[in-house]
C-alpha positions as CSV (number, residue, x, y, z in Angstrom):
1,M,-8.5,-18.9,-17.2
2,Y,-9.2,-16.5,-14.3
3,E,-6.9,-16.0,-11.4
4,A,-9.8,-14.7,-9.2
5,I,-13.5,-13.8,-9.4
6,L,-14.6,-10.5,-7.8
7,F,-18.2,-9.9,-6.7
8,D,-20.1,-6.8,-5.8
9,L,-22.5,-7.2,-2.9
10,D,-25.4,-4.8,-2.8
11,G,-27.6,-5.4,-5.8
12,T,-25.5,-8.3,-7.0
13,L,-25.1,-11.1,-4.4
14,L,-27.6,-9.2,-2.2
15,P,-30.6,-8.2,-4.4
16,M,-32.1,-4.9,-3.2
17,D,-33.7,-1.7,-4.3
18,Q,-31.1,0.9,-3.5
19,E,-33.5,3.7,-2.6
20,Q,-35.5,1.5,-0.2
21,F,-32.3,0.2,1.4
22,V,-31.0,3.8,2.0
23,H,-34.3,4.8,3.4
24,G,-34.3,1.9,5.9
25,Y,-30.6,2.4,6.8
26,F,-31.0,6.2,7.5
27,G,-34.2,5.6,9.4
28,A,-32.5,3.2,11.8
29,L,-29.5,5.5,12.1
30,C,-31.6,8.5,13.0
31,R,-33.7,6.6,15.6
32,R,-30.4,5.5,17.3
33,F,-28.7,8.9,17.3
34,A,-31.5,11.5,17.7
35,P,-31.7,10.8,21.4
36,L,-27.9,11.5,21.6
37,G,-28.4,15.0,20.2
38,Y,-27.8,14.3,16.5
39,E,-30.4,16.2,14.5
40,P,-31.6,13.8,11.7
41,K,-31.2,16.0,8.7
42,R,-27.7,17.2,9.7
43,L,-26.6,13.7,10.5
44,I,-27.8,12.3,7.1
45,D,-26.2,15.2,5.3
46,T,-22.9,14.5,7.1
47,V,-23.0,10.8,6.2
48,W,-23.5,11.8,2.6
49,K,-20.7,14.3,2.8
50,G,-18.4,11.7,4.3
51,T,-19.4,9.2,1.6
52,S,-18.7,11.7,-1.1
53,A,-15.2,12.3,0.4
54,M,-14.5,8.6,0.4
55,V,-15.6,8.2,-3.2
56,K,-13.1,11.0,-4.1
57,N,-10.3,9.6,-1.9
58,D,-7.0,9.5,-3.7
59,G,-5.2,6.9,-1.6
60,G,-3.6,9.3,0.7
61,M,-5.4,7.9,3.7
62,S,-7.9,5.1,4.4
63,N,-11.5,5.6,3.6
64,C,-12.2,5.2,7.3
65,E,-9.8,8.1,8.2
66,R,-11.3,10.2,5.4
67,F,-14.9,9.7,6.6
68,W,-14.1,10.6,10.2
69,Q,-12.0,13.6,9.1
70,V,-15.2,14.9,7.5
71,F,-17.3,14.0,10.5
72,A,-15.0,15.9,12.8
73,S,-15.1,18.9,10.5
74,V,-18.8,19.1,10.9
75,Y,-19.3,18.1,14.5
76,G,-15.9,18.9,16.1
77,Q,-13.1,16.7,17.2
78,E,-14.8,16.0,20.6
79,K,-17.6,14.1,18.8
80,L,-15.2,11.5,17.7
81,A,-15.7,10.1,21.1
82,D,-19.0,8.8,19.8
83,R,-17.4,6.6,17.2
84,P,-17.8,3.4,19.3
85,Q,-21.6,4.2,19.3
86,F,-21.6,4.1,15.6
87,D,-19.8,0.8,15.5
88,D,-22.3,-0.5,18.0
89,F,-25.1,0.8,15.7
90,Y,-23.7,-1.2,12.7
91,A,-23.6,-4.3,14.8
92,K,-27.2,-3.9,16.0
93,E,-29.8,-1.5,14.7
94,F,-28.3,-1.5,11.2
95,N,-29.7,-5.0,10.8
96,E,-33.2,-3.5,10.6
97,A,-32.3,-2.5,7.0
98,A,-32.1,-6.2,6.1
99,A,-35.9,-6.0,5.6
100,Q,-35.2,-3.9,2.5
101,T,-33.2,-6.7,0.8
102,Q,-34.3,-9.8,-1.0
103,P,-31.6,-12.5,-0.4
104,T,-31.4,-15.3,-3.0
105,P,-29.8,-18.8,-2.6
106,L,-28.2,-18.2,-6.0
107,A,-25.6,-16.0,-4.3
108,D,-24.2,-18.7,-2.1
109,R,-24.5,-21.2,-5.0
110,C,-22.3,-18.9,-7.2
111,V,-19.7,-18.5,-4.5
112,K,-19.7,-22.1,-3.4
113,A,-19.4,-23.3,-7.0
114,L,-16.2,-21.3,-7.4
115,K,-14.8,-22.3,-4.0
116,K,-15.4,-26.0,-4.8
117,K,-13.3,-25.5,-8.0
118,G,-10.6,-23.8,-6.1
119,Y,-11.0,-20.2,-7.4
120,P,-10.1,-17.3,-5.1
121,V,-13.3,-15.3,-4.6
122,I,-13.1,-11.6,-3.6
123,L,-15.9,-9.5,-2.2
124,A,-15.4,-6.2,-4.0
125,T,-18.1,-4.2,-2.4
126,N,-17.7,-0.5,-2.5
127,P,-15.7,0.2,0.7
128,I,-17.8,3.0,2.2
129,F,-18.9,0.9,5.2
130,P,-17.0,-0.4,8.2
131,R,-16.1,-4.0,8.4
132,V,-18.8,-4.7,11.0
133,A,-21.5,-3.4,8.6
134,T,-20.0,-5.3,5.7
135,L,-20.1,-8.5,7.7
136,A,-23.7,-7.8,8.6
137,R,-24.7,-7.4,4.9
138,I,-22.8,-10.6,4.1
139,G,-25.0,-12.3,6.7
140,W,-28.1,-10.8,5.2
141,A,-27.1,-12.3,1.8
142,R,-26.8,-15.7,3.6
143,L,-23.2,-16.0,2.7
144,D,-20.2,-17.1,4.7
145,A,-17.5,-14.4,5.1
146,Q,-14.9,-17.2,5.3
147,D,-15.6,-18.1,1.7
148,F,-13.9,-14.8,0.5
149,A,-10.2,-14.5,0.1
150,H,-10.5,-10.7,0.6
151,I,-13.3,-8.3,1.6
152,T,-13.0,-4.6,1.0
153,T,-14.1,-2.3,3.8
154,Y,-13.5,1.3,4.6
155,E,-10.8,0.3,7.0
156,N,-8.6,-1.6,4.5
157,S,-9.3,0.6,1.4
158,A,-8.1,4.0,0.3
159,R,-10.2,4.4,-2.8
160,C,-13.7,3.6,-3.9
161,K,-15.7,2.7,-7.0
162,P,-15.8,4.0,-9.7
163,N,-12.1,4.8,-9.5
164,P,-10.3,2.1,-11.5
165,D,-7.4,2.3,-9.0
166,Y,-9.8,0.7,-6.4
167,Y,-9.8,-2.4,-8.6
168,A,-6.1,-2.2,-9.4
169,G,-5.3,-1.9,-5.7
170,I,-7.2,-5.1,-4.9
171,C,-5.2,-6.9,-7.6
172,E,-1.9,-5.5,-6.3
173,A,-2.7,-6.6,-2.7
174,Q,-3.8,-10.0,-3.8
175,R,-1.0,-10.5,-6.3
176,I,-3.3,-11.2,-9.2
177,H,-3.3,-9.8,-12.7
178,P,-6.4,-7.6,-13.6
179,A,-6.6,-9.1,-17.1
180,K,-7.0,-12.5,-15.5
181,C,-9.9,-11.5,-13.3
182,L,-13.7,-11.4,-13.7
183,M,-15.7,-8.7,-11.9
184,V,-19.4,-9.4,-11.3
185,G,-21.5,-6.4,-10.5
186,N,-24.8,-4.6,-11.2
187,D,-23.8,-1.0,-11.6
188,Y,-22.9,0.1,-15.2
189,V,-20.8,3.0,-13.9
190,E,-19.2,1.7,-10.6
191,D,-18.6,-1.9,-11.6
192,L,-17.9,-1.5,-15.3
193,A,-15.0,0.8,-14.3
194,A,-13.1,-2.4,-13.5
195,S,-12.7,-2.9,-17.3
196,Q,-10.3,0.1,-17.4
197,T,-7.8,-2.1,-15.5
198,G,-8.2,-4.9,-18.1
199,M,-10.7,-6.9,-16.0
200,E,-13.5,-8.7,-17.7
201,V,-16.9,-7.5,-16.3
202,Y,-20.2,-9.3,-16.1
203,L,-23.2,-7.1,-15.2
204,A,-25.9,-8.9,-13.3
205,T,-29.2,-7.5,-14.6
206,D,-31.5,-8.6,-11.7
207,C,-31.0,-5.2,-10.0
208,L,-29.2,-3.4,-12.8
209,I,-28.3,0.2,-12.2
210,A,-27.6,2.0,-15.5
211,P,-28.5,5.3,-17.2
212,E,-31.7,5.1,-19.1
213,G,-31.3,3.8,-22.6
214,T,-27.9,2.2,-21.8
215,D,-26.8,-0.3,-24.5
216,L,-25.4,-3.5,-22.9
217,S,-24.7,-5.2,-26.2
218,A,-20.9,-4.8,-25.8
219,V,-20.9,-5.9,-22.2
220,L,-21.2,-9.4,-20.7
221,H,-24.5,-9.4,-18.9
222,G,-27.4,-11.6,-17.8
223,T,-29.2,-12.7,-14.7
224,L,-27.5,-14.1,-11.6
225,A,-29.1,-17.5,-12.4
226,E,-27.5,-17.4,-15.9
227,L,-24.1,-16.5,-14.4
228,C,-24.4,-19.3,-11.8
229,A,-25.0,-21.8,-14.5
230,Q,-21.9,-20.6,-16.4
231,L,-19.7,-20.6,-13.2
232,E,-20.7,-24.2,-12.6
233,T,-19.2,-25.2,-16.0
234,F,-15.8,-23.6,-15.2
235,P,-12.9,-26.1,-15.1
236,P,-11.0,-26.6,-11.9
237,F,-8.7,-23.7,-10.9
238,R,-5.0,-24.2,-11.7
239,E,-2.6,-21.7,-10.3
240,G,-0.4,-20.0,-12.8
241,N,-3.0,-20.2,-15.7
């Protein structure tokens, strides 16, 4: 039996079109920061540059530290004084991007089914956002953050998907064995990378992200509704299985 179930958020527990979400997110970001002197294109390019640096992070520093290191390299150390403004944005205007998502009651049903049976549930969302933004997106999905034993954010992570060490790090921190975990995601590259640690992976096809022509026959896959029905048949969790 599984020792823990890991879930991706965006596109898995929180259905969305990734391009529409990014458009809404950056639109809100630029509206907030243009009046503070941040030229929109340069700001967006910097966020992407910082995101790329986090994805390439090798564990030497937190993703948070890596992002702001890049930000300072573009805007100068003095602009780090604006960091509280960005935290405030993620607590407020960032929520405008919720309009680009399509929350489903199946998400809470999946999580609650596992919680009821005693399984540790981990939110393994790619840790490129601060905790405040991750909690916001959990709210958009109509989930309760308290239902998760662990939530990855850019503050508590030093690697990102699709680096298998991201998944290995979660298991090490939570003292669980990768081969006894199930990772549920929607991205053929980012989430299937968990299988390199020995995890079993289920790809939710509702908002599947995969190269054109990808053959899923060798991968566990199906809709979130189909997964939920399977989770509800799981036996009660017994520690040490």
